[in-house]
CHARMM internal coordinates of N, CA and C (Angstrom, degrees):
IC EDIT
DIST 1 N 1 CA 1.4428
DIST 1 CA 1 C 1.5534
ANGL 1 N 1 CA 1 C 109.10
DIST 1 C 2 N 1.3406
ANGL 1 CA 1 C 2 N 116.81
DIHE 1 N 1 CA 1 C 2 N 128.42
DIST 2 N 2 CA 1.4531
ANGL 1 C 2 N 2 CA 117.97
DIHE 1 CA 1 C 2 N 2 CA 179.57
DIST 2 CA 2 C 1.4930
ANGL 2 N 2 CA 2 C 110.62
DIHE 1 C 2 N 2 CA 2 C -81.11
DIST 2 C 3 N 1.3506
ANGL 2 CA 2 C 3 N 112.84
DIHE 2 N 2 CA 2 C 3 N 166.68
DIST 3 N 3 CA 1.4762
ANGL 2 C 3 N 3 CA 118.37
DIHE 2 CA 2 C 3 N 3 CA -175.90
DIST 3 CA 3 C 1.5309
ANGL 3 N 3 CA 3 C 112.05
DIHE 2 C 3 N 3 CA 3 C -58.87
DIST 3 C 4 N 1.3926
ANGL 3 CA 3 C 4 N 118.58
DIHE 3 N 3 CA 3 C 4 N -41.47
DIST 4 N 4 CA 1.4179
ANGL 3 C 4 N 4 CA 118.74
DIHE 3 CA 3 C 4 N 4 CA -179.66
DIST 4 CA 4 C 1.5263
ANGL 4 N 4 CA 4 C 112.43
DIHE 3 C 4 N 4 CA 4 C -72.37
DIST 4 C 5 N 1.3460
ANGL 4 CA 4 C 5 N 119.69
DIHE 4 N 4 CA 4 C 5 N -27.80
DIST 5 N 5 CA 1.4585
ANGL 4 C 5 N 5 CA 120.93
DIHE 4 CA 4 C 5 N 5 CA 175.01
DIST 5 CA 5 C 1.5230
ANGL 5 N 5 CA 5 C 111.50
DIHE 4 C 5 N 5 CA 5 C -69.55
DIST 5 C 6 N 1.3014
ANGL 5 CA 5 C 6 N 118.31
DIHE 5 N 5 CA 5 C 6 N -24.24
DIST 6 N 6 CA 1.5028
ANGL 5 C 6 N 6 CA 121.09
DIHE 5 CA 5 C 6 N 6 CA -179.93
DIST 6 CA 6 C 1.5147
ANGL 6 N 6 CA 6 C 110.85
DIHE 5 C 6 N 6 CA 6 C -77.80
DIST 6 C 7 N 1.3384
ANGL 6 CA 6 C 7 N 117.85
DIHE 6 N 6 CA 6 C 7 N -6.36
DIST 7 N 7 CA 1.4443
ANGL 6 C 7 N 7 CA 122.52
DIHE 6 CA 6 C 7 N 7 CA -179.45
DIST 7 CA 7 C 1.4982
ANGL 7 N 7 CA 7 C 110.43
DIHE 6 C 7 N 7 CA 7 C -115.85
DIST 7 C 8 N 1.3384
ANGL 7 CA 7 C 8 N 114.75
DIHE 7 N 7 CA 7 C 8 N 143.59
DIST 8 N 8 CA 1.4512
ANGL 7 C 8 N 8 CA 118.47
DIHE 7 CA 7 C 8 N 8 CA 172.59
DIST 8 CA 8 C 1.5011
ANGL 8 N 8 CA 8 C 107.84
DIHE 7 C 8 N 8 CA 8 C -130.26
DIST 8 C 9 N 1.3198
ANGL 8 CA 8 C 9 N 114.55
DIHE 8 N 8 CA 8 C 9 N 156.51
DIST 9 N 9 CA 1.4718
ANGL 8 C 9 N 9 CA 120.39
DIHE 8 CA 8 C 9 N 9 CA -179.89
DIST 9 CA 9 C 1.4929
ANGL 9 N 9 CA 9 C 107.59
DIHE 8 C 9 N 9 CA 9 C -99.52
DIST 9 C 10 N 1.3652
ANGL 9 CA 9 C 10 N 116.89
DIHE 9 N 9 CA 9 C 10 N 133.92
DIST 10 N 10 CA 1.4203
ANGL 9 C 10 N 10 CA 122.43
DIHE 9 CA 9 C 10 N 10 CA 178.90
DIST 10 CA 10 C 1.5445
ANGL 10 N 10 CA 10 C 107.79
DIHE 9 C 10 N 10 CA 10 C -135.94
DIST 10 C 11 N 1.3027
ANGL 10 CA 10 C 11 N 114.46
DIHE 10 N 10 CA 10 C 11 N 157.68
DIST 11 N 11 CA 1.4826
ANGL 10 C 11 N 11 CA 120.62
DIHE 10 CA 10 C 11 N 11 CA 176.44
DIST 11 CA 11 C 1.5086
ANGL 11 N 11 CA 11 C 107.81
DIHE 10 C 11 N 11 CA 11 C -113.06
DIST 11 C 12 N 1.3151
ANGL 11 CA 11 C 12 N 116.83
DIHE 11 N 11 CA 11 C 12 N 137.67
DIST 12 N 12 CA 1.4724
ANGL 11 C 12 N 12 CA 122.80
DIHE 11 CA 11 C 12 N 12 CA -179.77
DIST 12 CA 12 C 1.5054
ANGL 12 N 12 CA 12 C 109.22
DIHE 11 C 12 N 12 CA 12 C -80.12
DIST 12 C 13 N 1.3245
ANGL 12 CA 12 C 13 N 118.38
DIHE 12 N 12 CA 12 C 13 N 126.30
DIST 13 N 13 CA 1.4361
ANGL 12 C 13 N 13 CA 124.35
DIHE 12 CA 12 C 13 N 13 CA 178.74
DIST 13 CA 13 C 1.5228
ANGL 13 N 13 CA 13 C 112.53
DIHE 12 C 13 N 13 CA 13 C -112.13
DIST 13 C 14 N 1.3375
ANGL 13 CA 13 C 14 N 117.42
DIHE 13 N 13 CA 13 C 14 N -11.02
DIST 14 N 14 CA 1.4624
ANGL 13 C 14 N 14 CA 121.65
DIHE 13 CA 13 C 14 N 14 CA 178.71
DIST 14 CA 14 C 1.5199
ANGL 14 N 14 CA 14 C 107.21
DIHE 13 C 14 N 14 CA 14 C -152.25
DIST 14 C 15 N 1.3216
ANGL 14 CA 14 C 15 N 116.76
DIHE 14 N 14 CA 14 C 15 N 142.19
DIST 15 N 15 CA 1.4893
ANGL 14 C 15 N 15 CA 119.92
DIHE 14 CA 14 C 15 N 15 CA 175.53
DIST 15 CA 15 C 1.5208
ANGL 15 N 15 CA 15 C 111.99
DIHE 14 C 15 N 15 CA 15 C -134.48
DIST 15 C 16 N 1.3003
ANGL 15 CA 15 C 16 N 116.79
DIHE 15 N 15 CA 15 C 16 N 23.25
DIST 16 N 16 CA 1.4749
ANGL 15 C 16 N 16 CA 121.67
DIHE 15 CA 15 C 16 N 16 CA -178.09
DIST 16 CA 16 C 1.5287
ANGL 16 N 16 CA 16 C 109.83
DIHE 15 C 16 N 16 CA 16 C -53.15
DIST 16 C 17 N 1.3594
ANGL 16 CA 16 C 17 N 114.19
DIHE 16 N 16 CA 16 C 17 N 123.02
DIST 17 N 17 CA 1.4641
ANGL 16 C 17 N 17 CA 119.63
DIHE 16 CA 16 C 17 N 17 CA -179.68
DIST 17 CA 17 C 1.4871
ANGL 17 N 17 CA 17 C 114.29
DIHE 16 C 17 N 17 CA 17 C 88.12
DIST 17 C 18 N 1.3667
ANGL 17 CA 17 C 18 N 118.75
DIHE 17 N 17 CA 17 C 18 N -9.34
DIST 18 N 18 CA 1.4701
ANGL 17 C 18 N 18 CA 121.35
DIHE 17 CA 17 C 18 N 18 CA -178.62
DIST 18 CA 18 C 1.5658
ANGL 18 N 18 CA 18 C 111.54
DIHE 17 C 18 N 18 CA 18 C -135.27
DIST 18 C 19 N 1.3426
ANGL 18 CA 18 C 19 N 119.63
DIHE 18 N 18 CA 18 C 19 N 41.65
DIST 19 N 19 CA 1.4568
ANGL 18 C 19 N 19 CA 119.88
DIHE 18 CA 18 C 19 N 19 CA -175.05
DIST 19 CA 19 C 1.5138
ANGL 19 N 19 CA 19 C 113.99
DIHE 18 C 19 N 19 CA 19 C -62.84
DIST 19 C 20 N 1.3045
ANGL 19 CA 19 C 20 N 120.05
DIHE 19 N 19 CA 19 C 20 N -26.93
DIST 20 N 20 CA 1.4672
ANGL 19 C 20 N 20 CA 121.91
DIHE 19 CA 19 C 20 N 20 CA 177.66
DIST 20 CA 20 C 1.5125
ANGL 20 N 20 CA 20 C 113.63
DIHE 19 C 20 N 20 CA 20 C -79.25
DIST 20 C 21 N 1.3560
ANGL 20 CA 20 C 21 N 114.67
DIHE 20 N 20 CA 20 C 21 N -21.13
DIST 21 N 21 CA 1.4643
ANGL 20 C 21 N 21 CA 118.55
DIHE 20 CA 20 C 21 N 21 CA -177.10
DIST 21 CA 21 C 1.5357
ANGL 21 N 21 CA 21 C 116.43
DIHE 20 C 21 N 21 CA 21 C -102.26
DIST 21 C 22 N 1.3575
ANGL 21 CA 21 C 22 N 114.74
DIHE 21 N 21 CA 21 C 22 N -24.53
DIST 22 N 22 CA 1.4360
ANGL 21 C 22 N 22 CA 119.38
DIHE 21 CA 21 C 22 N 22 CA -175.77
DIST 22 CA 22 C 1.5284
ANGL 22 N 22 CA 22 C 110.13
DIHE 21 C 22 N 22 CA 22 C -129.51
DIST 22 C 23 N 1.3347
ANGL 22 CA 22 C 23 N 118.04
DIHE 22 N 22 CA 22 C 23 N 139.70
DIST 23 N 23 CA 1.4781
ANGL 22 C 23 N 23 CA 122.36
DIHE 22 CA 22 C 23 N 23 CA 173.91
DIST 23 CA 23 C 1.5049
ANGL 23 N 23 CA 23 C 108.99
DIHE 22 C 23 N 23 CA 23 C -113.37
DIST 23 C 24 N 1.3699
ANGL 23 CA 23 C 24 N 113.69
DIHE 23 N 23 CA 23 C 24 N 129.18
DIST 24 N 24 CA 1.4572
ANGL 23 C 24 N 24 CA 116.70
DIHE 23 CA 23 C 24 N 24 CA 174.74
DIST 24 CA 24 C 1.5105
ANGL 24 N 24 CA 24 C 111.84
DIHE 23 C 24 N 24 CA 24 C -60.45
DIST 24 C 25 N 1.3116
ANGL 24 CA 24 C 25 N 114.22
DIHE 24 N 24 CA 24 C 25 N 145.61
DIST 25 N 25 CA 1.5005
ANGL 24 C 25 N 25 CA 124.86
DIHE 24 CA 24 C 25 N 25 CA 178.44
DIST 25 CA 25 C 1.5351
ANGL 25 N 25 CA 25 C 112.72
DIHE 24 C 25 N 25 CA 25 C 67.89
DIST 25 C 26 N 1.3019
ANGL 25 CA 25 C 26 N 119.89
DIHE 25 N 25 CA 25 C 26 N 10.97
DIST 26 N 26 CA 1.4296
ANGL 25 C 26 N 26 CA 122.59
DIHE 25 CA 25 C 26 N 26 CA 176.93
DIST 26 CA 26 C 1.5620
ANGL 26 N 26 CA 26 C 108.78
DIHE 25 C 26 N 26 CA 26 C -96.00
DIST 26 C 27 N 1.3530
ANGL 26 CA 26 C 27 N 114.17
DIHE 26 N 26 CA 26 C 27 N 143.83
DIST 27 N 27 CA 1.4259
ANGL 26 C 27 N 27 CA 120.65
DIHE 26 CA 26 C 27 N 27 CA 178.45
DIST 27 CA 27 C 1.5317
ANGL 27 N 27 CA 27 C 108.83
DIHE 26 C 27 N 27 CA 27 C -84.13
DIST 27 C 28 N 1.3354
ANGL 27 CA 27 C 28 N 115.50
DIHE 27 N 27 CA 27 C 28 N 133.24
DIST 28 N 28 CA 1.4588
ANGL 27 C 28 N 28 CA 122.45
DIHE 27 CA 27 C 28 N 28 CA -179.53
DIST 28 CA 28 C 1.5465
ANGL 28 N 28 CA 28 C 108.52
DIHE 27 C 28 N 28 CA 28 C -126.81
DIST 28 C 29 N 1.3164
ANGL 28 CA 28 C 29 N 113.02
DIHE 28 N 28 CA 28 C 29 N 158.16
DIST 29 N 29 CA 1.4680
ANGL 28 C 29 N 29 CA 120.32
DIHE 28 CA 28 C 29 N 29 CA 175.53
DIST 29 CA 29 C 1.5442
ANGL 29 N 29 CA 29 C 105.20
DIHE 28 C 29 N 29 CA 29 C -96.49
DIST 29 C 30 N 1.3226
ANGL 29 CA 29 C 30 N 114.44
DIHE 29 N 29 CA 29 C 30 N 128.56
DIST 30 N 30 CA 1.4509
ANGL 29 C 30 N 30 CA 122.26
DIHE 29 CA 29 C 30 N 30 CA 176.06
DIST 30 CA 30 C 1.5536
ANGL 30 N 30 CA 30 C 107.85
DIHE 29 C 30 N 30 CA 30 C -106.80
DIST 30 C 31 N 1.2838
ANGL 30 CA 30 C 31 N 115.80
DIHE 30 N 30 CA 30 C 31 N 128.66
DIST 31 N 31 CA 1.4681
ANGL 30 C 31 N 31 CA 119.80
DIHE 30 CA 30 C 31 N 31 CA 174.63
DIST 31 CA 31 C 1.4908
ANGL 31 N 31 CA 31 C 111.24
DIHE 30 C 31 N 31 CA 31 C -92.06
DIST 31 C 32 N 1.3159
ANGL 31 CA 31 C 32 N 115.24
DIHE 31 N 31 CA 31 C 32 N 137.38
DIST 32 N 32 CA 1.5118
ANGL 31 C 32 N 32 CA 117.72
DIHE 31 CA 31 C 32 N 32 CA -178.15
DIST 32 CA 32 C 1.5284
ANGL 32 N 32 CA 32 C 109.71
DIHE 31 C 32 N 32 CA 32 C -66.01
DIST 32 C 33 N 1.3194
ANGL 32 CA 32 C 33 N 115.82
DIHE 32 N 32 CA 32 C 33 N 128.45
DIST 33 N 33 CA 1.4662
ANGL 32 C 33 N 33 CA 121.97
DIHE 32 CA 32 C 33 N 33 CA 178.12
DIST 33 CA 33 C 1.5070
ANGL 33 N 33 CA 33 C 106.69
DIHE 32 C 33 N 33 CA 33 C -147.56
DIST 33 C 34 N 1.3467
ANGL 33 CA 33 C 34 N 116.46
DIHE 33 N 33 CA 33 C 34 N 96.98
DIST 34 N 34 CA 1.4562
ANGL 33 C 34 N 34 CA 122.11
DIHE 33 CA 33 C 34 N 34 CA -174.16
DIST 34 CA 34 C 1.5156
ANGL 34 N 34 CA 34 C 112.03
DIHE 33 C 34 N 34 CA 34 C -61.80
DIST 34 C 35 N 1.3420
ANGL 34 CA 34 C 35 N 117.10
DIHE 34 N 34 CA 34 C 35 N -38.18
DIST 35 N 35 CA 1.4647
ANGL 34 C 35 N 35 CA 120.26
DIHE 34 CA 34 C 35 N 35 CA -179.62
DIST 35 CA 35 C 1.5273
ANGL 35 N 35 CA 35 C 111.46
DIHE 34 C 35 N 35 CA 35 C -64.65
DIST 35 C 36 N 1.3284
ANGL 35 CA 35 C 36 N 116.25
DIHE 35 N 35 CA 35 C 36 N -42.64
DIST 36 N 36 CA 1.4931
ANGL 35 C 36 N 36 CA 120.66
DIHE 35 CA 35 C 36 N 36 CA 179.37
DIST 36 CA 36 C 1.5432
ANGL 36 N 36 CA 36 C 109.51
DIHE 35 C 36 N 36 CA 36 C -65.71
DIST 36 C 37 N 1.3591
ANGL 36 CA 36 C 37 N 117.59
DIHE 36 N 36 CA 36 C 37 N -40.62
DIST 37 N 37 CA 1.4368
ANGL 36 C 37 N 37 CA 119.47
DIHE 36 CA 36 C 37 N 37 CA -178.12
DIST 37 CA 37 C 1.5059
ANGL 37 N 37 CA 37 C 112.83
DIHE 36 C 37 N 37 CA 37 C -64.51
DIST 37 C 38 N 1.3385
ANGL 37 CA 37 C 38 N 117.83
DIHE 37 N 37 CA 37 C 38 N -28.03
DIST 38 N 38 CA 1.4810
ANGL 37 C 38 N 38 CA 122.61
DIHE 37 CA 37 C 38 N 38 CA 176.93
DIST 38 CA 38 C 1.5107
ANGL 38 N 38 CA 38 C 109.92
DIHE 37 C 38 N 38 CA 38 C -65.12
DIST 38 C 39 N 1.3239
ANGL 38 CA 38 C 39 N 117.03
DIHE 38 N 38 CA 38 C 39 N -22.30
DIST 39 N 39 CA 1.4978
ANGL 38 C 39 N 39 CA 122.79
DIHE 38 CA 38 C 39 N 39 CA -179.43
DIST 39 CA 39 C 1.5130
ANGL 39 N 39 CA 39 C 111.15
DIHE 38 C 39 N 39 CA 39 C -104.27
DIST 39 C 40 N 1.3225
ANGL 39 CA 39 C 40 N 117.73
DIHE 39 N 39 CA 39 C 40 N 12.21
DIST 40 N 40 CA 1.4892
ANGL 39 C 40 N 40 CA 121.24
DIHE 39 CA 39 C 40 N 40 CA 178.62
DIST 40 CA 40 C 1.4761
ANGL 40 N 40 CA 40 C 113.98
DIHE 39 C 40 N 40 CA 40 C 74.89
DIST 40 C 41 N 1.3007
ANGL 40 CA 40 C 41 N 117.73
DIHE 40 N 40 CA 40 C 41 N 26.17
DIST 41 N 41 CA 1.4474
ANGL 40 C 41 N 41 CA 124.19
DIHE 40 CA 40 C 41 N 41 CA -179.39
DIST 41 CA 41 C 1.5212
ANGL 41 N 41 CA 41 C 115.00
DIHE 40 C 41 N 41 CA 41 C -116.03
DIST 41 C 42 N 1.2860
ANGL 41 CA 41 C 42 N 117.90
DIHE 41 N 41 CA 41 C 42 N 153.38
DIST 42 N 42 CA 1.4846
ANGL 41 C 42 N 42 CA 121.72
DIHE 41 CA 41 C 42 N 42 CA 171.64
DIST 42 CA 42 C 1.5129
ANGL 42 N 42 CA 42 C 108.25
DIHE 41 C 42 N 42 CA 42 C -120.81
DIST 42 C 43 N 1.3290
ANGL 42 CA 42 C 43 N 116.74
DIHE 42 N 42 CA 42 C 43 N 144.50
DIST 43 N 43 CA 1.4454
ANGL 42 C 43 N 43 CA 121.74
DIHE 42 CA 42 C 43 N 43 CA 175.35
DIST 43 CA 43 C 1.5583
ANGL 43 N 43 CA 43 C 107.77
DIHE 42 C 43 N 43 CA 43 C -93.63
DIST 43 C 44 N 1.3529
ANGL 43 CA 43 C 44 N 113.99
DIHE 43 N 43 CA 43 C 44 N 110.04
DIST 44 N 44 CA 1.4816
ANGL 43 C 44 N 44 CA 122.98
DIHE 43 CA 43 C 44 N 44 CA -169.51
DIST 44 CA 44 C 1.4911
ANGL 44 N 44 CA 44 C 109.50
DIHE 43 C 44 N 44 CA 44 C -112.99
DIST 44 C 45 N 1.3608
ANGL 44 CA 44 C 45 N 119.33
DIHE 44 N 44 CA 44 C 45 N 134.52
DIST 45 N 45 CA 1.4581
ANGL 44 C 45 N 45 CA 121.63
DIHE 44 CA 44 C 45 N 45 CA 166.58
DIST 45 CA 45 C 1.5177
ANGL 45 N 45 CA 45 C 107.24
DIHE 44 C 45 N 45 CA 45 C -79.99
DIST 45 C 46 N 1.3434
ANGL 45 CA 45 C 46 N 115.65
DIHE 45 N 45 CA 45 C 46 N 109.77
DIST 46 N 46 CA 1.4702
ANGL 45 C 46 N 46 CA 118.21
DIHE 45 CA 45 C 46 N 46 CA -172.03
DIST 46 CA 46 C 1.5275
ANGL 46 N 46 CA 46 C 112.37
DIHE 45 C 46 N 46 CA 46 C -97.27
DIST 46 C 47 N 1.3532
ANGL 46 CA 46 C 47 N 116.91
DIHE 46 N 46 CA 46 C 47 N -161.66
DIST 47 N 47 CA 1.4587
ANGL 46 C 47 N 47 CA 121.40
DIHE 46 CA 46 C 47 N 47 CA -175.77
DIST 47 CA 47 C 1.5012
ANGL 47 N 47 CA 47 C 113.07
DIHE 46 C 47 N 47 CA 47 C -62.49
DIST 47 C 48 N 1.2758
ANGL 47 CA 47 C 48 N 120.79
DIHE 47 N 47 CA 47 C 48 N -22.89
DIST 48 N 48 CA 1.4582
ANGL 47 C 48 N 48 CA 124.05
DIHE 47 CA 47 C 48 N 48 CA 179.11
DIST 48 CA 48 C 1.5299
ANGL 48 N 48 CA 48 C 111.77
DIHE 47 C 48 N 48 CA 48 C -77.54
DIST 48 C 49 N 1.3377
ANGL 48 CA 48 C 49 N 116.21
DIHE 48 N 48 CA 48 C 49 N -15.73
DIST 49 N 49 CA 1.4587
ANGL 48 C 49 N 49 CA 118.37
DIHE 48 CA 48 C 49 N 49 CA -177.50
DIST 49 CA 49 C 1.5392
ANGL 49 N 49 CA 49 C 111.00
DIHE 48 C 49 N 49 CA 49 C 92.56
DIST 49 C 50 N 1.3229
ANGL 49 CA 49 C 50 N 117.02
DIHE 49 N 49 CA 49 C 50 N -8.09
DIST 50 N 50 CA 1.4598
ANGL 49 C 50 N 50 CA 122.33
DIHE 49 CA 49 C 50 N 50 CA -179.20
DIST 50 CA 50 C 1.5416
ANGL 50 N 50 CA 50 C 106.57
DIHE 49 C 50 N 50 CA 50 C -100.09
DIST 50 C 51 N 1.3929
ANGL 50 CA 50 C 51 N 114.35
DIHE 50 N 50 CA 50 C 51 N 163.01
DIST 51 N 51 CA 1.4483
ANGL 50 C 51 N 51 CA 117.17
DIHE 50 CA 50 C 51 N 51 CA 176.83
DIST 51 CA 51 C 1.4882
ANGL 51 N 51 CA 51 C 110.45
DIHE 50 C 51 N 51 CA 51 C -100.95
DIST 51 C 52 N 1.3455
ANGL 51 CA 51 C 52 N 113.98
DIHE 51 N 51 CA 51 C 52 N 136.46
DIST 52 N 52 CA 1.4988
ANGL 51 C 52 N 52 CA 122.52
DIHE 51 CA 51 C 52 N 52 CA 179.93
DIST 52 CA 52 C 1.4981
ANGL 52 N 52 CA 52 C 107.51
DIHE 51 C 52 N 52 CA 52 C -138.55
DIST 52 C 53 N 1.3240
ANGL 52 CA 52 C 53 N 114.42
DIHE 52 N 52 CA 52 C 53 N 161.19
DIST 53 N 53 CA 1.4532
ANGL 52 C 53 N 53 CA 119.23
DIHE 52 CA 52 C 53 N 53 CA 178.52
DIST 53 CA 53 C 1.5161
ANGL 53 N 53 CA 53 C 110.23
DIHE 52 C 53 N 53 CA 53 C -91.97
DIST 53 C 54 N 1.3535
ANGL 53 CA 53 C 54 N 113.58
DIHE 53 N 53 CA 53 C 54 N 136.72
DIST 54 N 54 CA 1.4562
ANGL 53 C 54 N 54 CA 122.22
DIHE 53 CA 53 C 54 N 54 CA -179.96
DIST 54 CA 54 C 1.5137
ANGL 54 N 54 CA 54 C 108.13
DIHE 53 C 54 N 54 CA 54 C -135.71
DIST 54 C 55 N 1.3306
ANGL 54 CA 54 C 55 N 117.98
DIHE 54 N 54 CA 54 C 55 N 157.34
DIST 55 N 55 CA 1.5020
ANGL 54 C 55 N 55 CA 118.81
DIHE 54 CA 54 C 55 N 55 CA 178.72
DIST 55 CA 55 C 1.5492
ANGL 55 N 55 CA 55 C 110.49
DIHE 54 C 55 N 55 CA 55 C -59.18
DIST 55 C 56 N 1.2980
ANGL 55 CA 55 C 56 N 116.24
DIHE 55 N 55 CA 55 C 56 N 133.68
DIST 56 N 56 CA 1.4269
ANGL 55 C 56 N 56 CA 122.03
DIHE 55 CA 55 C 56 N 56 CA 179.48
DIST 56 CA 56 C 1.5353
ANGL 56 N 56 CA 56 C 111.73
DIHE 55 C 56 N 56 CA 56 C -59.70
DIST 56 C 57 N 1.3219
ANGL 56 CA 56 C 57 N 114.54
DIHE 56 N 56 CA 56 C 57 N -30.62
DIST 57 N 57 CA 1.5196
ANGL 56 C 57 N 57 CA 117.97
DIHE 56 CA 56 C 57 N 57 CA -179.11
DIST 57 CA 57 C 1.4875
ANGL 57 N 57 CA 57 C 113.31
DIHE 56 C 57 N 57 CA 57 C -66.12
DIST 57 C 58 N 1.3704
ANGL 57 CA 57 C 58 N 118.86
DIHE 57 N 57 CA 57 C 58 N -13.27
DIST 58 N 58 CA 1.4609
ANGL 57 C 58 N 58 CA 121.34
DIHE 57 CA 57 C 58 N 58 CA 178.77
DIST 58 CA 58 C 1.5127
ANGL 58 N 58 CA 58 C 112.11
DIHE 57 C 58 N 58 CA 58 C -77.29
DIST 58 C 59 N 1.3395
ANGL 58 CA 58 C 59 N 118.47
DIHE 58 N 58 CA 58 C 59 N -7.77
DIST 59 N 59 CA 1.4811
ANGL 58 C 59 N 59 CA 121.47
DIHE 58 CA 58 C 59 N 59 CA -171.92
DIST 59 CA 59 C 1.5103
ANGL 59 N 59 CA 59 C 111.30
DIHE 58 C 59 N 59 CA 59 C -132.49
DIST 59 C 60 N 1.3398
ANGL 59 CA 59 C 60 N 115.09
DIHE 59 N 59 CA 59 C 60 N 156.14
DIST 60 N 60 CA 1.4366
ANGL 59 C 60 N 60 CA 124.29
DIHE 59 CA 59 C 60 N 60 CA 170.95
DIST 60 CA 60 C 1.5260
ANGL 60 N 60 CA 60 C 108.58
DIHE 59 C 60 N 60 CA 60 C -126.63
DIST 60 C 61 N 1.3220
ANGL 60 CA 60 C 61 N 117.05
DIHE 60 N 60 CA 60 C 61 N 135.14
DIST 61 N 61 CA 1.4609
ANGL 60 C 61 N 61 CA 121.88
DIHE 60 CA 60 C 61 N 61 CA 175.87
DIST 61 CA 61 C 1.4972
ANGL 61 N 61 CA 61 C 109.18
DIHE 60 C 61 N 61 CA 61 C -68.07
DIST 61 C 62 N 1.3725
ANGL 61 CA 61 C 62 N 115.53
DIHE 61 N 61 CA 61 C 62 N 140.21
DIST 62 N 62 CA 1.4573
ANGL 61 C 62 N 62 CA 120.68
DIHE 61 CA 61 C 62 N 62 CA 177.99
DIST 62 CA 62 C 1.5498
ANGL 62 N 62 CA 62 C 109.59
DIHE 61 C 62 N 62 CA 62 C -124.04
DIST 62 C 63 N 1.2759
ANGL 62 CA 62 C 63 N 114.30
DIHE 62 N 62 CA 62 C 63 N 148.55
DIST 63 N 63 CA 1.4950
ANGL 62 C 63 N 63 CA 118.87
DIHE 62 CA 62 C 63 N 63 CA 176.43
DIST 63 CA 63 C 1.5101
ANGL 63 N 63 CA 63 C 107.16
DIHE 62 C 63 N 63 CA 63 C -113.47
DIST 63 C 64 N 1.2990
ANGL 63 CA 63 C 64 N 118.70
DIHE 63 N 63 CA 63 C 64 N 129.35
DIST 64 N 64 CA 1.4476
ANGL 63 C 64 N 64 CA 124.10
DIHE 63 CA 63 C 64 N 64 CA -178.77
DIST 64 CA 64 C 1.5363
ANGL 64 N 64 CA 64 C 106.25
DIHE 63 C 64 N 64 CA 64 C -122.91
DIST 64 C 65 N 1.3432
ANGL 64 CA 64 C 65 N 115.29
DIHE 64 N 64 CA 64 C 65 N 156.35
DIST 65 N 65 CA 1.4949
ANGL 64 C 65 N 65 CA 119.41
DIHE 64 CA 64 C 65 N 65 CA 172.51
DIST 65 CA 65 C 1.5114
ANGL 65 N 65 CA 65 C 107.90
DIHE 64 C 65 N 65 CA 65 C -56.37
DIST 65 C 66 N 1.3476
ANGL 65 CA 65 C 66 N 117.86
DIHE 65 N 65 CA 65 C 66 N 149.17
DIST 66 N 66 CA 1.4386
ANGL 65 C 66 N 66 CA 122.85
DIHE 65 CA 65 C 66 N 66 CA -174.64
DIST 66 CA 66 C 1.5247
ANGL 66 N 66 CA 66 C 112.42
DIHE 65 C 66 N 66 CA 66 C -53.69
DIST 66 C 67 N 1.3667
ANGL 66 CA 66 C 67 N 116.41
DIHE 66 N 66 CA 66 C 67 N -44.20
DIST 67 N 67 CA 1.4883
ANGL 66 C 67 N 67 CA 121.04
DIHE 66 CA 66 C 67 N 67 CA -179.38
DIST 67 CA 67 C 1.5095
ANGL 67 N 67 CA 67 C 111.17
DIHE 66 C 67 N 67 CA 67 C -60.68
DIST 67 C 68 N 1.3245
ANGL 67 CA 67 C 68 N 116.53
DIHE 67 N 67 CA 67 C 68 N -40.69
DIST 68 N 68 CA 1.4831
ANGL 67 C 68 N 68 CA 121.07
DIHE 67 CA 67 C 68 N 68 CA -178.63
DIST 68 CA 68 C 1.5492
ANGL 68 N 68 CA 68 C 109.40
DIHE 67 C 68 N 68 CA 68 C -69.79
DIST 68 C 69 N 1.3542
ANGL 68 CA 68 C 69 N 113.99
DIHE 68 N 68 CA 68 C 69 N -42.31
DIST 69 N 69 CA 1.4761
ANGL 68 C 69 N 69 CA 119.34
DIHE 68 CA 68 C 69 N 69 CA 179.97
DIST 69 CA 69 C 1.5373
ANGL 69 N 69 CA 69 C 107.96
DIHE 68 C 69 N 69 CA 69 C -59.36
DIST 69 C 70 N 1.3299
ANGL 69 CA 69 C 70 N 119.23
DIHE 69 N 69 CA 69 C 70 N -48.14
DIST 70 N 70 CA 1.4512
ANGL 69 C 70 N 70 CA 121.45
DIHE 69 CA 69 C 70 N 70 CA -179.24
DIST 70 CA 70 C 1.5150
ANGL 70 N 70 CA 70 C 110.23
DIHE 69 C 70 N 70 CA 70 C -59.06
DIST 70 C 71 N 1.3271
ANGL 70 CA 70 C 71 N 117.51
DIHE 70 N 70 CA 70 C 71 N -41.83
DIST 71 N 71 CA 1.4567
ANGL 70 C 71 N 71 CA 121.15
DIHE 70 CA 70 C 71 N 71 CA -179.57
DIST 71 CA 71 C 1.5319
ANGL 71 N 71 CA 71 C 112.31
DIHE 70 C 71 N 71 CA 71 C -65.79
DIST 71 C 72 N 1.3133
ANGL 71 CA 71 C 72 N 117.65
DIHE 71 N 71 CA 71 C 72 N -39.44
DIST 72 N 72 CA 1.4961
ANGL 71 C 72 N 72 CA 120.41
DIHE 71 CA 71 C 72 N 72 CA 178.22
DIST 72 CA 72 C 1.5218
ANGL 72 N 72 CA 72 C 109.84
DIHE 71 C 72 N 72 CA 72 C -68.97
DIST 72 C 73 N 1.3146
ANGL 72 CA 72 C 73 N 118.71
DIHE 72 N 72 CA 72 C 73 N -41.61
DIST 73 N 73 CA 1.4755
ANGL 72 C 73 N 73 CA 119.19
DIHE 72 CA 72 C 73 N 73 CA 178.92
DIST 73 CA 73 C 1.5133
ANGL 73 N 73 CA 73 C 112.45
DIHE 72 C 73 N 73 CA 73 C -69.15
DIST 73 C 74 N 1.3287
ANGL 73 CA 73 C 74 N 117.75
DIHE 73 N 73 CA 73 C 74 N -26.44
DIST 74 N 74 CA 1.4412
ANGL 73 C 74 N 74 CA 120.30
DIHE 73 CA 73 C 74 N 74 CA 179.25
DIST 74 CA 74 C 1.5102
ANGL 74 N 74 CA 74 C 114.41
DIHE 73 C 74 N 74 CA 74 C -79.61
DIST 74 C 75 N 1.3031
ANGL 74 CA 74 C 75 N 113.28
DIHE 74 N 74 CA 74 C 75 N -21.02
DIST 75 N 75 CA 1.5282
ANGL 74 C 75 N 75 CA 119.63
DIHE 74 CA 74 C 75 N 75 CA -177.20
DIST 75 CA 75 C 1.4801
ANGL 75 N 75 CA 75 C 112.04
DIHE 74 C 75 N 75 CA 75 C -68.94
END
COOR INIT
IC SEED 1 N 1 CA 1 C
IC BUILD
């Protein structure tokens, strides 16, 4: 698995309990973590630049054109 395949882009739809860490309607990078997903969690790189676990229900996966995806991941 390549580095970019290990990441998916998601949009935050809820930040209840985490207003300082997550912004609604913002695109985040989710790192694949099979163990976390078994518990209904996603590993998200948040506002601090670090990755933390958040409820999977707070996010929706998004699909972007490849050029846009590369630009978002490079930012």
